[in-house]
Biopython code that builds the backbone (N, CA, C, O; Angstrom):
import numpy as np
from Bio.PDB.StructureBuilder import StructureBuilder

atoms = [
    (1, "UNK", "N", (12.542, 164.476, 22.660)),
    (1, "UNK", "CA", (13.209, 165.540, 21.951)),
    (1, "UNK", "C", (14.161, 166.232, 22.928)),
    (1, "UNK", "O", (13.796, 166.538, 24.063)),
    (2, "UNK", "N", (15.389, 166.470, 22.461)),
    (2, "UNK", "CA", (16.393, 167.127, 23.269)),
    (2, "UNK", "C", (16.406, 168.616, 22.973)),
    (2, "UNK", "O", (16.265, 169.050, 21.829)),
    (3, "UNK", "N", (16.577, 169.369, 24.019)),
    (3, "UNK", "CA", (16.714, 170.813, 23.837)),
    (3, "UNK", "C", (18.042, 171.261, 24.404)),
    (3, "UNK", "O", (18.519, 170.688, 25.383)),
    (4, "UNK", "N", (18.643, 172.262, 23.814)),
    (4, "UNK", "CA", (19.924, 172.795, 24.274)),
    (4, "UNK", "C", (19.641, 173.957, 25.210)),
    (4, "UNK", "O", (19.158, 175.009, 24.792)),
    (5, "UNK", "N", (19.951, 173.748, 26.484)),
    (5, "UNK", "CA", (19.743, 174.797, 27.482)),
    (5, "UNK", "C", (20.994, 175.619, 27.708)),
    (5, "UNK", "O", (21.074, 176.368, 28.681)),
    (6, "UNK", "N", (21.951, 175.494, 26.842)),
    (6, "UNK", "CA", (23.196, 176.215, 27.023)),
    (6, "UNK", "C", (24.166, 175.491, 27.942)),
    (6, "UNK", "O", (25.233, 176.016, 28.260)),
    (7, "UNK", "N", (23.806, 174.300, 28.364)),
    (7, "UNK", "CA", (24.688, 173.515, 29.223)),
    (7, "UNK", "C", (25.475, 172.562, 28.338)),
    (7, "UNK", "O", (24.904, 171.664, 27.719)),
    (8, "UNK", "N", (26.745, 172.752, 28.281)),
    (8, "UNK", "CA", (27.587, 171.947, 27.401)),
    (8, "UNK", "C", (28.015, 170.681, 28.140)),
    (8, "UNK", "O", (29.176, 170.550, 28.527)),
    (9, "UNK", "N", (27.102, 169.772, 28.332)),
    (9, "UNK", "CA", (27.391, 168.549, 29.083)),
    (9, "UNK", "C", (28.247, 167.584, 28.284)),
    (9, "UNK", "O", (28.974, 166.777, 28.863)),
    (10, "UNK", "N", (28.173, 167.651, 26.988)),
    (10, "UNK", "CA", (28.929, 166.715, 26.165)),
    (10, "UNK", "C", (30.429, 167.016, 26.203)),
    (10, "UNK", "O", (31.241, 166.093, 26.141)),
    (11, "UNK", "N", (30.798, 168.265, 26.301)),
    (11, "UNK", "CA", (32.200, 168.658, 26.194)),
    (11, "UNK", "C", (32.799, 169.136, 27.504)),
    (11, "UNK", "O", (33.910, 169.665, 27.517)),
    (12, "UNK", "N", (32.092, 168.963, 28.588)),
    (12, "UNK", "CA", (32.646, 169.406, 29.867)),
    (12, "UNK", "C", (33.816, 168.501, 30.251)),
    (12, "UNK", "O", (33.833, 167.325, 29.889)),
    (13, "UNK", "N", (34.776, 169.034, 30.969)),
    (13, "UNK", "CA", (35.905, 168.191, 31.379)),
    (13, "UNK", "C", (35.437, 167.127, 32.362)),
    (13, "UNK", "O", (34.662, 167.406, 33.277)),
    (14, "UNK", "N", (35.906, 165.940, 32.166)),
    (14, "UNK", "CA", (35.553, 164.829, 33.033)),
    (14, "UNK", "C", (36.725, 164.604, 33.977)),
    (14, "UNK", "O", (37.871, 164.472, 33.546)),
    (15, "UNK", "N", (36.424, 164.562, 35.264)),
    (15, "UNK", "CA", (37.472, 164.405, 36.259)),
    (15, "UNK", "C", (37.671, 162.911, 36.539)),
    (15, "UNK", "O", (36.786, 162.228, 37.055)),
    (16, "UNK", "N", (38.830, 162.446, 36.189)),
    (16, "UNK", "CA", (39.218, 161.087, 36.538)),
    (16, "UNK", "C", (40.344, 161.180, 37.551)),
    (16, "UNK", "O", (41.189, 162.071, 37.462)),
    (17, "UNK", "N", (40.364, 160.298, 38.482)),
    (17, "UNK", "CA", (41.462, 160.269, 39.437)),
    (17, "UNK", "C", (41.207, 161.109, 40.666)),
    (17, "UNK", "O", (40.073, 161.467, 40.984)),
    (18, "UNK", "N", (42.291, 161.409, 41.342)),
    (18, "UNK", "CA", (42.216, 162.091, 42.627)),
    (18, "UNK", "C", (42.693, 163.534, 42.500)),
    (18, "UNK", "O", (43.447, 163.889, 41.595)),
    (19, "UNK", "N", (42.232, 164.338, 43.428)),
    (19, "UNK", "CA", (42.762, 165.699, 43.503)),
    (19, "UNK", "C", (44.168, 165.632, 44.099)),
    (19, "UNK", "O", (44.592, 164.581, 44.581)),
    (20, "UNK", "N", (44.869, 166.723, 44.067)),
    (20, "UNK", "CA", (46.229, 166.761, 44.611)),
    (20, "UNK", "C", (46.220, 166.437, 46.109)),
    (20, "UNK", "O", (47.098, 165.725, 46.596)),
    (21, "UNK", "N", (45.232, 166.958, 46.833)),
    (21, "UNK", "CA", (45.146, 166.697, 48.273)),
    (21, "UNK", "C", (44.832, 165.219, 48.545)),
    (21, "UNK", "O", (45.403, 164.615, 49.453)),
    (22, "UNK", "N", (43.928, 164.648, 47.756)),
    (22, "UNK", "CA", (43.589, 163.234, 47.932)),
    (22, "UNK", "C", (44.791, 162.344, 47.605)),
    (22, "UNK", "O", (45.044, 161.355, 48.292)),
    (23, "UNK", "N", (45.516, 162.699, 46.569)),
    (23, "UNK", "CA", (46.702, 161.931, 46.200)),
    (23, "UNK", "C", (47.765, 162.029, 47.285)),
    (23, "UNK", "O", (48.411, 161.030, 47.600)),
    (24, "UNK", "N", (47.958, 163.199, 47.856)),
    (24, "UNK", "CA", (48.930, 163.377, 48.935)),
    (24, "UNK", "C", (48.535, 162.543, 50.145)),
    (24, "UNK", "O", (49.392, 161.918, 50.770)),
    (25, "UNK", "N", (47.259, 162.525, 50.482)),
    (25, "UNK", "CA", (46.772, 161.727, 51.617)),
    (25, "UNK", "C", (47.000, 160.238, 51.362)),
    (25, "UNK", "O", (47.364, 159.500, 52.277)),
    (26, "UNK", "N", (46.788, 159.797, 50.123)),
    (26, "UNK", "CA", (47.010, 158.396, 49.766)),
    (26, "UNK", "C", (48.480, 158.038, 49.952)),
    (26, "UNK", "O", (48.802, 156.972, 50.476)),
    (27, "UNK", "N", (49.369, 158.926, 49.522)),
    (27, "UNK", "CA", (50.800, 158.678, 49.693)),
    (27, "UNK", "C", (51.192, 158.645, 51.164)),
    (27, "UNK", "O", (52.027, 157.837, 51.571)),
    (28, "UNK", "N", (50.586, 159.529, 51.965)),
    (28, "UNK", "CA", (50.871, 159.525, 53.400)),
    (28, "UNK", "C", (50.405, 158.230, 54.051)),
    (28, "UNK", "O", (51.079, 157.706, 54.938)),
    (29, "UNK", "N", (49.263, 157.710, 53.621)),
    (29, "UNK", "CA", (48.777, 156.442, 54.167)),
    (29, "UNK", "C", (49.696, 155.292, 53.791)),
    (29, "UNK", "O", (49.978, 154.427, 54.620)),
    (30, "UNK", "N", (50.172, 155.274, 52.534)),
    (30, "UNK", "CA", (51.119, 154.241, 52.114)),
    (30, "UNK", "C", (52.389, 154.299, 52.958)),
    (30, "UNK", "O", (52.912, 153.267, 53.377)),
    (31, "UNK", "N", (52.880, 155.510, 53.202)),
    (31, "UNK", "CA", (54.095, 155.666, 53.997)),
    (31, "UNK", "C", (53.862, 155.211, 55.438)),
    (31, "UNK", "O", (54.719, 154.557, 56.033)),
    (32, "UNK", "N", (52.704, 155.559, 55.992)),
    (32, "UNK", "CA", (52.383, 155.161, 57.362)),
    (32, "UNK", "C", (52.292, 153.636, 57.470)),
    (32, "UNK", "O", (52.804, 153.055, 58.427)),
    (33, "UNK", "N", (51.654, 152.990, 56.508)),
    (33, "UNK", "CA", (51.548, 151.528, 56.528)),
    (33, "UNK", "C", (52.921, 150.879, 56.395)),
    (33, "UNK", "O", (53.197, 149.869, 57.043)),
    (34, "UNK", "N", (53.783, 151.454, 55.560)),
    (34, "UNK", "CA", (55.130, 150.914, 55.405)),
    (34, "UNK", "C", (55.916, 151.035, 56.706)),
    (34, "UNK", "O", (56.636, 150.113, 57.089)),
    (35, "UNK", "N", (55.777, 152.170, 57.381)),
    (35, "UNK", "CA", (56.481, 152.353, 58.651)),
    (35, "UNK", "C", (55.976, 151.371, 59.707)),
    (35, "UNK", "O", (56.765, 150.875, 60.511)),
    (36, "UNK", "N", (54.681, 151.085, 59.717)),
    (36, "UNK", "CA", (54.133, 150.109, 60.662)),
    (36, "UNK", "C", (54.680, 148.714, 60.377)),
    (36, "UNK", "O", (54.986, 147.967, 61.306)),
    (37, "UNK", "N", (54.804, 148.358, 59.095)),
    (37, "UNK", "CA", (55.368, 147.054, 58.740)),
    (37, "UNK", "C", (56.837, 146.963, 59.155)),
    (37, "UNK", "O", (57.289, 145.916, 59.618)),
    (38, "UNK", "N", (57.574, 148.052, 58.991)),
    (38, "UNK", "CA", (58.983, 148.074, 59.389)),
    (38, "UNK", "C", (59.103, 147.923, 60.900)),
    (38, "UNK", "O", (59.953, 147.174, 61.382)),
    (39, "UNK", "N", (58.252, 148.634, 61.655)),
    (39, "UNK", "CA", (58.286, 148.522, 63.121)),
    (39, "UNK", "C", (57.957, 147.093, 63.562)),
    (39, "UNK", "O", (58.593, 146.566, 64.475)),
    (40, "UNK", "N", (56.979, 146.471, 62.925)),
    (40, "UNK", "CA", (56.605, 145.100, 63.281)),
    (40, "UNK", "C", (57.754, 144.136, 62.971)),
    (40, "UNK", "O", (58.050, 143.245, 63.768)),
    (41, "UNK", "N", (58.398, 144.313, 61.821)),
    (41, "UNK", "CA", (59.515, 143.444, 61.459)),
    (41, "UNK", "C", (60.686, 143.646, 62.423)),
    (41, "UNK", "O", (61.340, 142.677, 62.809)),
    (42, "UNK", "N", (60.953, 144.884, 62.810)),
    (42, "UNK", "CA", (62.029, 145.155, 63.766)),
    (42, "UNK", "C", (61.722, 144.532, 65.123)),
    (42, "UNK", "O", (62.620, 144.002, 65.777)),
    (43, "UNK", "N", (60.471, 144.588, 65.550)),
    (43, "UNK", "CA", (60.083, 143.986, 66.830)),
    (43, "UNK", "C", (60.253, 142.466, 66.774)),
    (43, "UNK", "O", (60.702, 141.859, 67.746)),
    (44, "UNK", "N", (59.901, 141.856, 65.658)),
    (44, "UNK", "CA", (60.076, 140.410, 65.521)),
    (44, "UNK", "C", (61.551, 140.037, 65.530)),
    (44, "UNK", "O", (61.939, 139.044, 66.145)),
    (45, "UNK", "N", (62.378, 140.831, 64.849)),
    (45, "UNK", "CA", (63.816, 140.572, 64.846)),
    (45, "UNK", "C", (64.394, 140.681, 66.249)),
    (45, "UNK", "O", (65.220, 139.860, 66.647)),
    (46, "UNK", "N", (63.967, 141.687, 66.997)),
    (46, "UNK", "CA", (64.460, 141.868, 68.361)),
    (46, "UNK", "C", (64.051, 140.684, 69.244)),
    (46, "UNK", "O", (64.837, 140.213, 70.066)),
    (47, "UNK", "N", (62.830, 140.216, 69.068)),
    (47, "UNK", "CA", (62.359, 139.073, 69.851)),
    (47, "UNK", "C", (63.172, 137.823, 69.518)),
    (47, "UNK", "O", (63.578, 137.090, 70.419)),
    (48, "UNK", "N", (63.408, 137.581, 68.242)),
    (48, "UNK", "CA", (64.198, 136.414, 67.848)),
    (48, "UNK", "C", (65.630, 136.516, 68.365)),
    (48, "UNK", "O", (66.218, 135.505, 68.751)),
    (49, "UNK", "N", (66.187, 137.697, 68.379)),
    (49, "UNK", "CA", (67.529, 137.898, 68.916)),
    (49, "UNK", "C", (67.564, 137.590, 70.409)),
    (49, "UNK", "O", (68.490, 136.938, 70.891)),
    (50, "UNK", "N", (66.560, 138.057, 71.138)),
    (50, "UNK", "CA", (66.496, 137.775, 72.576)),
    (50, "UNK", "C", (66.363, 136.276, 72.832)),
    (50, "UNK", "O", (66.989, 135.742, 73.747)),
    (51, "UNK", "N", (65.553, 135.605, 72.028)),
    (51, "UNK", "CA", (65.390, 134.154, 72.196)),
    (51, "UNK", "C", (66.713, 133.445, 71.910)),
    (51, "UNK", "O", (67.113, 132.530, 72.630)),
    (52, "UNK", "N", (67.378, 133.883, 70.849)),
    (52, "UNK", "CA", (68.665, 133.272, 70.515)),
    (52, "UNK", "C", (69.696, 133.485, 71.608)),
    (52, "UNK", "O", (70.432, 132.560, 71.952)),
    (53, "UNK", "N", (69.761, 134.694, 72.159)),
    (53, "UNK", "CA", (70.699, 134.955, 73.252)),
    (53, "UNK", "C", (70.345, 134.167, 74.508)),
    (53, "UNK", "O", (71.234, 133.701, 75.220)),
    (54, "UNK", "N", (69.075, 134.019, 74.778)),
    (54, "UNK", "CA", (68.657, 133.246, 75.956)),
    (54, "UNK", "C", (69.037, 131.775, 75.777)),
    (54, "UNK", "O", (69.491, 131.134, 76.724)),
    (55, "UNK", "N", (68.858, 131.249, 74.589)),
    (55, "UNK", "CA", (69.228, 129.851, 74.343)),
    (55, "UNK", "C", (70.745, 129.685, 74.411)),
    (55, "UNK", "O", (71.230, 128.664, 74.900)),
    (56, "UNK", "N", (71.499, 130.668, 73.929)),
    (56, "UNK", "CA", (72.948, 130.576, 73.986)),
    (56, "UNK", "C", (73.420, 130.608, 75.433)),
    (56, "UNK", "O", (74.337, 129.871, 75.794)),
    (57, "UNK", "N", (72.816, 131.441, 76.263)),
    (57, "UNK", "CA", (73.171, 131.488, 77.688)),
    (57, "UNK", "C", (72.805, 130.199, 78.388)),
    (57, "UNK", "O", (73.512, 129.758, 79.294)),
    (58, "UNK", "N", (71.731, 129.604, 77.986)),
    (58, "UNK", "CA", (71.246, 128.368, 78.618)),
    (58, "UNK", "C", (72.184, 127.199, 78.319)),
    (58, "UNK", "O", (72.365, 126.315, 79.157)),
    (59, "UNK", "N", (72.778, 127.195, 77.125)),
    (59, "UNK", "CA", (73.658, 126.090, 76.742)),
    (59, "UNK", "C", (75.014, 126.158, 77.443)),
    (59, "UNK", "O", (75.708, 125.143, 77.518)),
    (60, "UNK", "N", (75.405, 127.300, 77.950)),
    (60, "UNK", "CA", (76.706, 127.435, 78.609)),
    (60, "UNK", "C", (76.717, 126.793, 79.944)),
    (60, "UNK", "O", (77.737, 126.815, 80.632)),
]
sb = StructureBuilder()
sb.init_structure("model")
sb.init_model(0)
sb.init_chain("A")
sb.init_seg("    ")
for serial, (resi, resn, name, xyz) in enumerate(atoms, 1):
    if name == "N":
        sb.init_residue(resn, " ", resi, " ")
    sb.init_atom(name, np.array(xyz, "f"), 0.0, 1.0, " ", f" {name:<3s}", serial, name[0])
structure = sb.get_structure()
């Protein structure tokens, strides 16, 4: 048997998702990961450029 203790559990708001602070932190992490990927890609490009220049100097 159910009794009503004055607690409206059926109609209470249900929280789905993240709070504003949690969402902001998630966005900051996405931005940080993107910046790390950009730095890694730039480092690879610089390395390939150095290799290409070294090979060009070697052929002369």
